FIDO-528198 format. One record per residue: residue number from 1; residue in one letter; z, x, y of N, C-alpha, C in turn. Coordinates in Angstrom, 2 decimals. Layout:
BEGIN
     k   r      n_c3      n_c1      n_c2     ca_c3     ca_c1     ca_c2      c_c3      c_c1      c_c2
   NUM   A         Z         X         Y         Z         X         Y         Z         X         Y
...
// end
This chain:
BEGIN
     k   r      n_c3      n_c1      n_c2     ca_c3     ca_c1     ca_c2      c_c3      c_c1      c_c2
     1   M    -23.82     14.83      5.52    -23.84     13.41      5.22    -22.40     12.96      4.97
     2   R    -21.93     12.01      5.78    -20.58     11.45      5.61    -20.69     10.14      4.84
     3   V    -19.84     10.01      3.83    -19.85      8.83      2.97    -18.41      8.39      2.74
     4   T    -18.22      7.09      2.55    -16.91      6.55      2.20    -16.92      6.15      0.72
     5   V    -15.95      6.65     -0.02    -15.77      6.32     -1.43    -14.51      5.47     -1.53
     6   S    -14.58      4.36     -2.25    -13.43      3.46     -2.36    -13.09      3.21     -3.82
     7   R    -11.81      3.03     -4.04    -11.30      2.69     -5.38    -10.38      1.49     -5.23
     8   K    -10.57      0.50     -6.10     -9.75     -0.71     -6.09     -8.67     -0.59     -7.15
     9   A     -7.48     -1.07     -6.83     -6.36     -1.04     -7.77     -5.57     -2.34     -7.61
    10   H     -4.59     -2.51     -8.46     -3.83     -3.77     -8.50     -2.39     -3.47     -8.90
    11   F     -1.44     -4.17     -8.29     -0.06     -4.12     -8.75      0.62     -5.44     -8.41
    12   N      1.63     -5.77     -9.20      2.44     -6.97     -8.99      3.81     -6.52     -8.54
    13   A      4.33     -7.16     -7.51      5.66     -6.76     -7.03      6.34     -7.94     -6.34
    14   A      7.66     -7.89     -6.36      8.48     -8.88     -5.67      9.05     -8.24     -4.41
    15   H      9.34     -9.10     -3.44     10.01     -8.61     -2.23     10.65     -9.77     -1.50
    16   R     11.43     -9.40     -0.51     12.04    -10.38      0.39     11.91     -9.82      1.79
    17   L     11.41    -10.64      2.71     11.32    -10.22      4.10     12.57    -10.68      4.83
    18   Y     13.32     -9.72      5.31     14.52    -10.03      6.10     15.03     -8.76      6.75
    19   R     15.83     -8.97      7.76     16.48     -7.84      8.43     17.98     -7.99      8.23
    20   K     18.60     -6.91      7.78     20.04     -6.92      7.52     20.85     -7.16      8.79
    21   D     20.31     -6.76      9.93     21.04     -6.89     11.19     20.86     -8.25     11.86
    22   W     20.11     -9.16     11.24     19.92    -10.51     11.77     20.73    -11.51     10.95
    23   T     21.03    -12.63     11.57     21.69    -13.72     10.85     20.72    -14.35      9.87
    24   M     21.25    -15.08      8.91     20.41    -15.80      7.96     19.50    -16.78      8.71
    25   E     20.03    -17.42      9.76     19.26    -18.39     10.53     18.07    -17.72     11.22
    26   K     18.31    -16.57     11.82     17.22    -15.86     12.50     16.17    -15.38     11.49
    27   N     16.63    -14.85     10.34     15.69    -14.43      9.30     14.86    -15.62      8.82
    28   Q     15.49    -16.76      8.65     14.77    -17.95      8.18     13.76    -18.40      9.22
    29   E     14.15    -18.35     10.48     13.25    -18.76     11.57     12.00    -17.85     11.63
    30   V     12.20    -16.55     11.46     11.09    -15.60     11.59     10.27    -15.48     10.30
    31   F     10.95    -15.40      9.15     10.26    -15.10      7.89     10.06    -16.31      6.98
    32   G     10.71    -17.42      7.25     10.52    -18.65      6.48     10.72    -18.46      4.98
    33   K      9.79    -18.98      4.18      9.90    -18.90      2.72      9.94    -17.47      2.22
    34   C      9.39    -16.55      2.98      9.39    -15.14      2.56     10.77    -14.52      2.64
    35   N     11.73    -15.24      3.21     13.12    -14.79      3.31     13.95    -15.28      2.12
    36   N     13.36    -15.82      1.11     14.07    -16.33     -0.06     15.03    -15.26     -0.60
    37   P     16.34    -15.53     -0.64     17.30    -14.53     -1.14     17.05    -14.13     -2.59
    38   N     16.33    -14.96     -3.35     16.01    -14.63     -4.74     14.65    -13.95     -4.87
    39   F     14.05    -13.59     -3.73     12.79    -12.85     -3.69     11.60    -13.74     -4.07
    40   H     10.41    -13.22     -3.90      9.17    -13.86     -4.30      8.17    -12.75     -4.58
    41   G      7.08    -13.08     -5.27      6.16    -12.03     -5.68      4.74    -12.25     -5.25
    42   H      3.98    -11.16     -5.35      2.55    -11.17     -5.03      1.79    -10.36     -6.07
    43   N      0.53    -10.71     -6.24     -0.41     -9.92     -7.02     -1.25     -9.15     -6.00
    44   Y     -0.80     -7.96     -5.67     -1.44     -7.17     -4.63     -2.75     -6.55     -5.12
    45   E     -3.76     -6.58     -4.28     -5.01     -5.87     -4.52     -5.06     -4.76     -3.47
    46   L     -5.38     -3.57     -3.93     -5.37     -2.39     -3.08     -6.75     -1.74     -3.10
    47   I     -7.24     -1.39     -1.93     -8.48     -0.60     -1.83     -8.14      0.67     -1.07
    48   V     -8.38      1.80     -1.73     -8.15      3.10     -1.12     -9.54      3.69     -0.84
    49   S     -9.79      4.01      0.43    -11.09      4.55      0.83    -10.93      5.94      1.41
    50   V    -11.78      6.85      0.96    -11.78      8.24      1.42    -13.15      8.51      2.02
    51   T    -13.16      9.00      3.26    -14.40      9.30      3.97    -14.48     10.79      4.25
    52   G    -15.64     11.35      3.98    -15.83     12.76      4.27    -17.24     13.20      3.99
    53   E    -17.46     14.49      4.14    -18.76     15.07      3.85    -18.97     15.15      2.34
    54   V    -20.19     14.90      1.92    -20.53     15.01      0.51    -20.64     16.50      0.16
    55   D    -19.92     16.92     -0.87    -19.97     18.30     -1.34    -21.37     18.61     -1.87
    56   K    -21.96     19.70     -1.40    -23.34     20.04     -1.80    -23.44     20.40     -3.28
    57   E    -22.38     20.94     -3.86    -22.41     21.33     -5.27    -22.19     20.16     -6.21
    58   T    -21.18     19.31     -5.91    -20.84     18.23     -6.83    -21.53     16.91     -6.50
    59   G    -21.89     16.73     -5.23    -22.44     15.44     -4.79    -21.35     14.42     -4.51
    60   Y    -20.08     14.83     -4.59    -18.93     13.94     -4.38    -18.31     14.13     -2.99
    61   V    -17.75     13.05     -2.46    -16.77     13.15     -1.37    -15.43     13.46     -2.02
    62   I    -15.12     12.69     -3.06    -13.94     12.89     -3.89    -14.29     12.36     -5.27
    63   D    -13.85     13.02     -6.28    -14.07     12.57     -7.65    -13.30     11.27     -7.85
    64   T    -13.99     10.18     -8.20    -13.32      8.89     -8.35    -12.27      8.90     -9.46
    65   K    -12.44      9.76    -10.46    -11.42      9.88    -11.52    -10.14     10.47    -10.93
    66   V    -10.29     11.47    -10.08     -9.13     12.08     -9.41     -8.45     11.04     -8.53
    67   L     -9.24     10.29     -7.74     -8.68      9.25     -6.87     -7.97      8.19     -7.70
    68   S     -8.58      7.76     -8.78     -7.99      6.77     -9.67     -6.65      7.26    -10.22
    69   D     -6.61      8.50    -10.66     -5.37      9.07    -11.21     -4.27      9.16    -10.16
    70   L     -4.62      9.53     -8.92     -3.63      9.60     -7.85     -3.04      8.22     -7.56
    71   I     -3.89      7.21     -7.51     -3.42      5.85     -7.24     -2.52      5.37     -8.38
    72   K     -2.93      5.61     -9.61     -2.13      5.18    -10.76     -0.76      5.84    -10.76
    73   E     -0.74      7.16    -10.62      0.52      7.90    -10.71      1.45      7.64     -9.52
    74   H      0.92      7.61     -8.32      1.78      7.59     -7.13      1.98      6.21     -6.52
    75   I      1.11      5.25     -6.85      1.24      3.91     -6.28      1.53      2.87     -7.36
    76   E      0.63      2.73     -8.31      0.83      1.69     -9.33      2.12      1.91    -10.11
    77   E      2.38      3.12    -10.54      3.61      3.37    -11.31      4.85      3.20    -10.46
    78   A      4.74      3.45     -9.16      5.90      3.32     -8.27      6.17      1.87     -7.88
    79   F      5.12      1.03     -7.79      5.27     -0.31     -7.24      5.10     -1.44     -8.26
    80   D      4.34     -1.21     -9.33      3.99     -2.31    -10.23      5.21     -2.84    -10.98
    81   H      5.34     -4.17    -10.95      6.44     -4.89    -11.60      7.80     -4.40    -11.10
    82   K      7.86     -4.13     -9.80      9.10     -3.69     -9.16      9.53     -4.70     -8.11
    83   N     10.80     -4.68     -7.80     11.32     -5.37     -6.64     11.29     -4.33     -5.52
    84   L     10.39     -4.50     -4.57     10.21     -3.48     -3.54     11.49     -3.21     -2.78
    85   N     12.27     -4.24     -2.47     13.52     -4.07     -1.73     14.54     -3.24     -2.51
    86   K     14.59     -3.43     -3.82     15.65     -2.82     -4.63     15.22     -1.58     -5.41
    87   D     13.95     -1.52     -5.81     13.49     -0.48     -6.73     12.68      0.65     -6.09
    88   V     12.22      0.46     -4.88     11.36      1.46     -4.24     12.13      2.08     -3.06
    89   P     12.51      3.34     -3.18     13.38      3.98     -2.17     12.84      3.89     -0.74
    90   E     11.53      3.91     -0.56     10.96      3.86      0.79     11.30      2.57      1.53
    91   F     11.67      1.52      0.78     11.99      0.24      1.42     13.49     -0.05      1.48
    92   K     14.28      0.96      1.25     15.73      0.78      1.33     16.13      0.25      2.72
    93   D     15.52      0.82      3.76     15.82      0.40      5.12     14.57     -0.02      5.89
    94   L     13.51     -0.37      5.17     12.25     -0.76      5.78     11.81     -2.09      5.19
    95   N     11.61     -3.08      6.04     11.22     -4.41      5.60      9.85     -4.32      4.90
    96   P      9.73     -4.74      3.64      8.49     -4.55      2.88      7.40     -5.58      3.22
    97   T      7.01     -5.60      4.48      5.88     -6.43      4.90      4.60     -5.78      4.38
    98   A      3.52     -6.51      4.37      2.23     -5.94      3.95      1.88     -4.74      4.83
    99   E      2.19     -4.84      6.13      1.93     -3.74      7.04      2.68     -2.48      6.63
   100   H      3.96     -2.64      6.31      4.77     -1.49      5.91      4.37     -0.95      4.54
   101   I      3.98     -1.83      3.63      3.56     -1.36      2.30      2.30     -0.51      2.44
   102   A      1.32     -0.96      3.23      0.10     -0.19      3.45      0.42      1.16      4.09
   103   Y      1.33      1.16      5.03      1.76      2.39      5.70      2.37      3.38      4.71
   104   I      3.25      2.90      3.85      3.89      3.76      2.85      2.86      4.30      1.86
   105   I      1.96      3.45      1.41      0.91      3.89      0.48      0.07      4.99      1.12
   106   W     -0.32      4.79      2.37     -1.12      5.79      3.08     -0.39      7.14      3.10
   107   H      0.90      7.10      3.45      1.66      8.35      3.53      1.85      9.01      2.17
   108   K      2.01      8.22      1.14      2.16      8.78     -0.21      0.87      9.48     -0.65
   109   L     -0.28      8.92     -0.30     -1.56      9.48     -0.71     -2.09     10.56      0.24
   110   R     -1.74     10.44      1.52     -2.30     11.36      2.52     -2.05     12.83      2.16
   111   V     -0.87     13.13      1.67     -0.52     14.52      1.34     -1.24     15.02      0.10
   112   L     -1.86     14.12     -0.66     -2.52     14.49     -1.91     -4.04     14.61     -1.79
   113   I     -4.56     14.24     -0.63     -6.01     14.24     -0.41     -6.33     15.24      0.70
   114   D     -7.42     15.99      0.53     -7.80     17.02      1.50     -7.68     16.50      2.93
   115   A     -7.08     17.29      3.79     -6.84     16.91      5.18     -8.14     16.69      5.95
   116   N     -9.25     17.28      5.50    -10.52     17.12      6.22    -11.21     15.79      5.87
   117   K    -10.57     14.98      5.05    -11.12     13.68      4.69    -10.26     12.58      5.32
   118   E    -10.91     11.50      5.75    -10.20     10.36      6.30     -9.72      9.46      5.17
   119   L     -8.57      8.83      5.37     -8.00      7.93      4.37     -7.74      6.58      5.00
   120   E     -8.15      5.53      4.30     -7.92      4.17      4.77     -7.38      3.34      3.61
   121   I     -6.36      2.56      3.91     -5.73      1.68      2.93     -5.97      0.23      3.34
   122   T     -6.50     -0.57      2.42     -6.59     -2.01      2.64     -5.78     -2.67      1.54
   123   L     -4.81     -3.47      1.94     -3.90     -4.11      0.99     -3.99     -5.62      1.15
   124   Y     -4.39     -6.29      0.06     -4.44     -7.75      0.02     -3.13     -8.25     -0.58
   125   E     -2.39     -9.01      0.21     -1.17     -9.65     -0.29     -1.53    -10.96     -0.98
   126   T     -2.52    -11.64     -0.45     -3.12    -12.82     -1.06     -4.63    -12.66     -0.87
   127   P     -5.43    -13.50     -1.52     -6.88    -13.38     -1.32     -7.32    -13.54      0.14
   128   R     -6.49    -14.21      0.96     -6.87    -14.45      2.36     -6.07    -13.63      3.36
   129   N     -4.98    -12.98      2.93     -4.14    -12.21      3.85     -4.16    -10.74      3.45
   130   F     -4.64     -9.91      4.36     -4.69     -8.48      4.06     -4.52     -7.67      5.33
   131   V     -4.14     -6.42      5.14     -3.95     -5.48      6.23     -4.72     -4.20      5.93
   132   T     -5.06     -3.48      6.99     -5.74     -2.19      6.84     -4.99     -1.16      7.67
   133   Y     -4.75      0.01      7.07     -4.10      1.10      7.79     -4.93      2.36      7.63
   134   K     -5.22      3.01      8.78     -6.09      4.19      8.79     -5.33      5.45      9.21
   135   G     -4.04      5.36      9.36     -3.28      6.52      9.79     -2.90      6.45     11.24
   136   L     -2.21      7.45     11.66     -1.65      7.48     13.01     -2.69      7.51     14.09
// end
């Protein structure tokens, strides 16, 4: 029996969308208000989903307490109340779009969850704008 277990989390972070190799005019044209040199913030909602076979002994795909602890330690503590461009090393040379943030979160968690389980990240930047990343 394959089941998907999901855990919801939350973090607040600031960022600026821009490319260092583009002019200010080109950045403004492409990223608009999100290119604000003084940054802007979001209240991100995160859903981490793990799919796999239910363990016959425990009845779990993954212990939700374990999943919760992994998200808290490796994602919330790394991203919450941070400036993604300045405070999170993964975004030193990577534009912190919602797509890239979901990608980074997936990679941070993928190595911590059994390889025989599927991992999916859904990241809400706003209540109406969200992205989903399922891996390569």
